[in-house]
N, C-alpha and C positions, 0 to 999 in steps of 0.2 A: 578606705572608701574606694570603691568602683565607680569608674566614668561610666555616665550613661550611653547606652548600646543603642544604634540606630539600627532597625530593619526594614528591609525594602522588599516590596512582593516579587517574587519572579515570574513573568506573565508568558514567556515563549524562553525555548532552547532549542537554535538552529540546529543542534546536531540531532534531533529526533527525528526518526525515520518514521515514526508511526503518525499517519496523519488523523486516526481514530484510535479509540481503545479497544484491542481486541481481547476480550472477556475469556474466549476460548483459550488463547495461548496462555492467558494470564493462568489459568487453573488448569491445564498441563503441566505447565512449569513450576508451579506452587506444589501438586501434587508429587513432581520428581523431586523436589529438594526436600519434602516431609519424608518420602519413600526411603530416598538416601540417606538421611539423617540418623535412621534407626540403627541401630550396632548388631543388633540381634545375637548376643553372645551368650545368652541364657542357656544353661545345659543341666540334665539330670543325668544320672547315672541309668545305663541299661543293665541287664541282667547279669552279662559278661563283664562287666566293669565294676560290680560291688565286690567287696572283698569277702572272702568266705569259702569255705568247703562247698563242693556240691554233692556231698553226699545227701541222700535221702534221711529227713529227720528221723522216720521210724516206718516201720514195715507197712503194706500195705491193707493187709486185715489181720483181725484178732485183737487189736488195741481197745476199741471201743470208741475211738477219735475219729473224726475226718480225714480222710486221706490227705497225705502231705507232699510235696517232693522238697526241691532243696530253698533254704532262707532265703536265697535270693531273689524267689516270686515277689511280684509286687505287693500282694495281701499281705505279706510278713511283714512286723517292726523291724524297721532297718534295711528293708528290700529295694529294688529297684522302684524307679517312678515310671507308671503305664502310659504310653504316648505322650512322655514329658517333652518338653522344648529341646531342641539342639541348635547348635550355631548354624545359621544359613547365610550365604552370601547373596543377595537379593538386591540389584538395583534396577531402576529404570531408565531408560535411555532417550534423550531428546533430541533431536536436530540442533546445532547451532542457530541457526536462522530463527527458529521456533523460541529457543530460549531470550534470544537476542529482543524480536519483538516482545516478548512478555516484560522486559525489562522496560523496553522504553513505552510500552503500554501502561504500565504502573504509573510511571513518570509522568506520562501524557495524562492520564485520571487526576494527580494531587495537582499537576498546573492549572486543568480547567477548573478546580475546586477552588482554587487560589489559596492551596495549602504550603507551599514552597517559598520560604524567604532566606533571604541572604543578609549576613549581619555585616554592617558597612563599619566596622571599626577593628583596626590592628590590634587594640590593647585585648579582646576577649580570648586569643589563643593564649595569649601570657597569663592569664588567671589563673592560680594555684590553689584559691580557696574556694571549698564548694559553697561556702554561703555568699561568694560574689557570682559565680556562675548561675546559682539557683536565682538570686535578684535580677541578673540580667535575662534569664527566661521569663521569670514571672512578669516582668516591665513587658514583655514582647505580647501579651494579651492571650498566648494560648494556654490550653489547659489538658489535660489527659495523657495518652502514650504518643509519643513522639520519638524521633530520630535526630540529632544533632551529629551532623558530619564536620569534622576536623581533622586535621593531619595528625597521624599517631605521633609524632613528636613534638605535638603542643604540648604545652602543660595543663591546658585546660583538660585534656583528655582524663588525666587524674581526678580533679575537682568534679567531671561530670556524672562518673560512675556510681557516686554515691545518692545521686537523686531518683528518686523513685518515679518508674514510669519513661524515665529517658534512656535510650539506647544510645550508645556513641559509637561510631564507626568511621571508618578511614573513607577517604574518597572513593578506591579502587575495591574496597570490600563490601561494600552494599549486599544486601541479599534481599531476594524478591520479599521473603518472608516477611523481612523487616519494613518494607515500604507497604506491605498490605496492612500490617498491622497497626500502621500509624496513623495517626489523626494530623499530624503537620511534619515537615521535614525542614529542618533548618542548615544553612549552610555557613562557614565562614568564607571570605572572599577566596581564599588561597585553595579552600577544598573546592570549591565550584570551579574554579579553571580546571582543577585536575579531573573532577567529576566529570566535565565537559569533553577534555579530552578521551576519557575512560568510554564515554559514549560514541565518539568520533571513529574509536578505534585506535587512536596515535598510540595508548598504552602499549596494546597489543604488537602494534607494528614496532614501536622501540625494545620492546623485551624480544621480538625475534631478531631485531637487527644486533641487540646484545649477544645473543646467542651464537648469532653467526661470527660476529668478532672473536669471541672464545674460541669458537670451533678453527679458524682461520689461524689465531695465534696459535693452537694446538699443533694444526698441520705446520707450521712454518717451523715450531721448535723440532718436530718430528722429523721434517727435512733437513734441519742443520744439524741435530744428533746425529743422523744418516750420513750426512756430508763428512761429521766427523771422521764416525767409524771408517769410511773410504778411505780419509787420507791416513789415517793410523795405518790401514791394511798396506797402504801404497807404501809408505814409508819401512814397514817391516819387511816387504819382497826388494823393497831397492836396498836394505841393510846387508842381505844374503846370509850365508851360514857359512862354518866352516867347511874347506874343502878337504878331501880326505888325501893324504900324502901317501 
């Protein structure tokens, strides 16, 4: 039997840089997200890609039939597709500050509407049964489509994915579309802490610091290898060779 889960409304997040909701930035960022999500890999064959001979089917005149060219023409059975779709790489770029403003604005909107809550229970992340997770959400009083934010390694992640209308996300992988389509957002305590770090930019700073550490370690390793090569070359020179008698 699952323990009772306590929900607390989140009224403010000091990490938000948006003092008011910027709907223009939200619209631009959401359009960018939708456009970049399309793969556009549909493809039909052109005339030169259709297999077969390029021979004219029959002579131009004297047959009593309509004039025809090769069988690869679009109007022929098994021929090419006229003006068919072709793969295209199309992306919409947007400034980083605008994307950040859009994310903060949509979080600000949910805060103003009172739709963000945090679960005051350490047991929630350990739920492994869908029935327990569903019962906890039903007791929350929310209904409709929503986002539940928990760490990716939490056991409740697998239990939540079978509940209709619920989207499960990690704190650092919440997209703008998830928040726009949601009627409510529920965080676990640990997930809310990570999400606040993500909003403040600490997560990005830590990622850059880790990359810099890896780069420094690589430089030290290269220097050590070069030093070893130099020492080996010095040893060879010191050894000398056989003198001609």
